[in-house]
N, C-alpha and C positions, 0 to 999 in steps of 0.2 A: 571398396573400389578394386577392380581388376588390375592386374599388374600393368603399369603404364608402358613398360618396356616391350609388351606385346603389340603396341600400336605402331612400331616402326621396325625397319630392317636396314642394315648397312648394305650398301651397294657392293663394296669391295673391301676386303680386309687389307689389301695392299695400299689402296688409296687412303683409307682411314688411318693406317699406321703412319702415312707420310704427312698427315696434317700437323703443322707446327703448333705446339701447345703454348698457351700463355699469350697475353696481349692481343687476343683475337676479339674482333667486334662482330656481333651478330646483328644484322639488319633484317627487319621483317616488315612486310606490307601484306596484310591479310584482308583484302577488300570484302566487305559484307554488305549489309543493307544500306549503309551509308559510306559511299566513296564518291563524293561530289566530283564531277568532271572526270571520273575514272582516274584521278590523279595518282593514287597509290598503285593501281594496276599498271598504268603507263610507266611509272618509275621503276617498278620491279622488272617489267618486260624490257625496258631500255637497258637496265644493268645486264640482264642475261644476253641481250643481243650485242652489247658493246664490249663486254669483258670476257676474258678467258675463264672458263669455269668447268667444274666436274661435279656430278651428283654424288653426294655422300650418303644421304639417308632418304628413304621413301616411307611415307606414312600410309597407313591403311585408310584410304579415303572413305571406304564403305562404312567404317565405324564412326566417321566424323561428320559426314555430309548427308543432308536430307535431299535426295534427288527429286522428290515430289514437290518440295517447297521451292527449289530452284533447279528447274529441269535443265540437263545438259542440252546443247544444241545438236541437232541432227541435220545432215545434208542428204537431200533426196533428189535424184537426177531424173525423176519422172517414172522410173521403173524399179529402182531399188535404193536403199539407204547406203550411201557410199562411205559415210563417216559419222561416228558418234563422238562428240568432243567431251569425253568423261574427264572431269577435272582431277588434277593431281595436287598433292601436298608434299613438298620435298625440301630438303636442306642441301644447299650447294656450297662447295668451296669455290670462292671467287678470288680473282687477282686484280687489283686496281692497276692504274697506269704506271705506277712505280713498282709493280710486281709484289705489292704487299698483300698477304692473304687476309681474307675476311669471310664470314659466313652469311649466306642469304637464305632466309626461310620464305618460300614462295608458295602461293596457292590461295584458295578462297578461305574466308573466315569459317571455322567449324560451326556447324549447327548444333552438334551434340558433344557430350563428354568433355566439357570445358575443363573440369578439374583434372581429369585423367590426362588430357592432352597437355595441359600446363605442366603437370608433374613430369611427363615424358620429356618436355623441352628443358625443364630444370635439370633432369638427368643428363641430357646432352650438353647443356651449358657446363655442367661440372665435369663431364667426360672430356670435353675439348678444352677445358680450362678457359672459358670465355671471360674476357675482362669486362665487357659491357654489352648490353642489348639496347638497340635503338629501333623505334617503330616509326612508321609513316602513316598518316591518315589525312583525310580531307573532308570538310563539312561545308554545307551550303550556308552562306551568310548574305546579309543585305549589303553587298559591296559592289562597286563597279568594276568591269573588266579593264577599264582604262587607267587604273591605278596599280601600283605595285602590290603584290600579294602579301597579306599579313599572315604571320604564323604564330600559333600558340605553342609554347614549350611546356613540357611536364616531365616529372621524374619522381622516382621513389626515394631519391636522395637529393636534397636541394643544392648540395655542393656541385652537382652535375650541371646545373643551370647557369647560363651566362647571367651575371648580375644585371645586365640591361634588360633581361627578359622577366625580371622579378618585380613585383609590386612592393613598395614600402609598406610595412605593417601587414595586416591581415588581408588576404585575398577574398573576394566574394565567393560564397558557397552556392553551388548550383546543383540541381538534380537533373541528370541527363541519362538517356539510355546507355547501358554499358556495352562495350565491345569486348571481344576476346582479348584484343591488345591491352586494354585497360586492366582486365582481370589478370593477364599474364604479368604485367608490370607490378601489380600488387603482390602476386605470389612470389615473384622473383625477389621483391623487397623482403618478404617474410623469410626467405631463404638466404638473405644477406648477399644478394647478387644485384649490382647496380643496373638500373634500366631507366631509359628516358625516351622521349619521343617528341615528334613535331606534328602539328595539325595545321594544314593549309586551309585558309578561308577562301572558298570559291564562290563567285557570283551565283546567287540562288537561281537566276534564270538560265544558267548553263549547267545545272546539276546533272542533267541527263545527256549532256554532250561531252565528247572527249575534249579536255582542256589541258593541253600539254604544259601550259604555263604553271599549273599547279604542281605537276611532277617535277618540273625544273626547280621550282622554289623548294620543294622537299629535299631534292638531292643536293642542292646547294647547302642547305643547313646540315644535312647528314655529313657532307664532306667537311664542313667547317668544324663540326662537333667532334668528329672522329679522326681527322687528319688524313682520311682516305683521299687519294687523287682519282676523282671520278671524271670520265670524259663527258663534259657537259656542252661542248661547243655545238655538236650536231643537234642535240636536243634544243639548244637555243635557237638554231636555224629553223627547226620545226615549229617552235613556239612563235617566232617572228612571222612565219608564213601563215600559221593558223590565226594569228592576231590580225593580219591584213585581210584575210578572207572573212573573218568575223566582222571586222569594221565595214567591209563592203556589203555584207549581208544585212547589217542593222542600219546602214546609212539611210535607207529609204523608208524606214518604219518610224513615223513621227512619234507614235505612242511610246515605243521603246526608247527613243532618244530622250523623251521627257523623263522617263524613269531613270535612265542612266545619269542624266544631268542632276537629278535630285540626289541620287546615291553619291555622286561625285562631291556635291556640296557637303553632305553629311560626313563622308570619308575625310575630306580635307579638314573639317572642323575637329573631327575626333582625333586625327593624327597630327595636329598642328603642334609639334614639339612635345607631345605628351607621351608618345609610345603606348597609347592605350587603344584597346579594341572594344568591341561591343560588351556591354555589361561590366565595364571596368577591367577587362582582362588585359594583362600585360602582353604586348605582342612585339614581334620584330618584323621589319620590313625586308622583303626579298630584294637583294641587289646583286648585279652580276659580279662574278669573281674577277680578279686581276687577269687571269689567263683568258677568260672569255672576252674581256675588253680588249686585250692585246690582239687576240686572234681576229676579232671583228675589225679592228683598226688596220691590221695587215691586209685583210681582204679589201677594205675600202681603198687603201693605197694601190693594191694590185689592180683594182678596177679602174682607178684614175690613170695608171700607167697604160692599161690596155686602150682606154679611150683616147689618151694622148697620142699613142702610136698609130691608132686607126684614123685620127682626124686628118693629117696631111694627105694620106693615101686617098681618102674619100674626096678631099678638096681637089 
């Protein structure tokens, strides 16, 4: 294997030197062939748009990506190509709402050189003295969009998992297509580095649509597991608006309504106090955080005050 360190370059020696070592969390969302509802892509983009950050490391995407297998998007104005959206793979230093630093690995899932890329990331985990690596992913499942999202937790060290996310006794064994995130988690474990992740279960009929509720569920669990204070209220508003639009779109389609009703019945039976998901998987249910509930309540009261003050004037 060629030297993994040749896969990446540091952006600035001064910035790298200023990164606090120890107790860092590295979060990654590397969407590939399976990113149902674009949930992990939306989650990573939301973090970049919402939090202060600086680029630390850039990876050589030409070594990792197959542009013919997944072609970059080109913008053509009728006369010329004005932009080619060539993907990037980069590591960012982020700061949460409490100004706590963490790392975000962002970009598409690599098509090539998984072993070399994983070793490069392990080198960086050791260089920055990362305490824990957390992944986000989303898969299509036979679940309704009208119910809270279930998440599957996994880790290379069971002590990282919440006891409520674990099954008593042996868990069912399944054979599934591997992702780079799964491979990285395994390799980190072999190198004695803790790694864990969350997989959001997205309604299968929304796999090809943007589904921000999946991103919100993932970021809530990341925040809970890591203690990071992530700004989720705006994403919650986006999720609410998208949910209303989706409901209006599906309301007039009787066939879809029948499918959703059947999925609701199955979902309710499966999660009736059991905490179980499909195939006997232990799952957790996505619930709003206390800050989100408080913020929405304050907005509700503000709207009530505005309506009350406007009423007499209109009368």
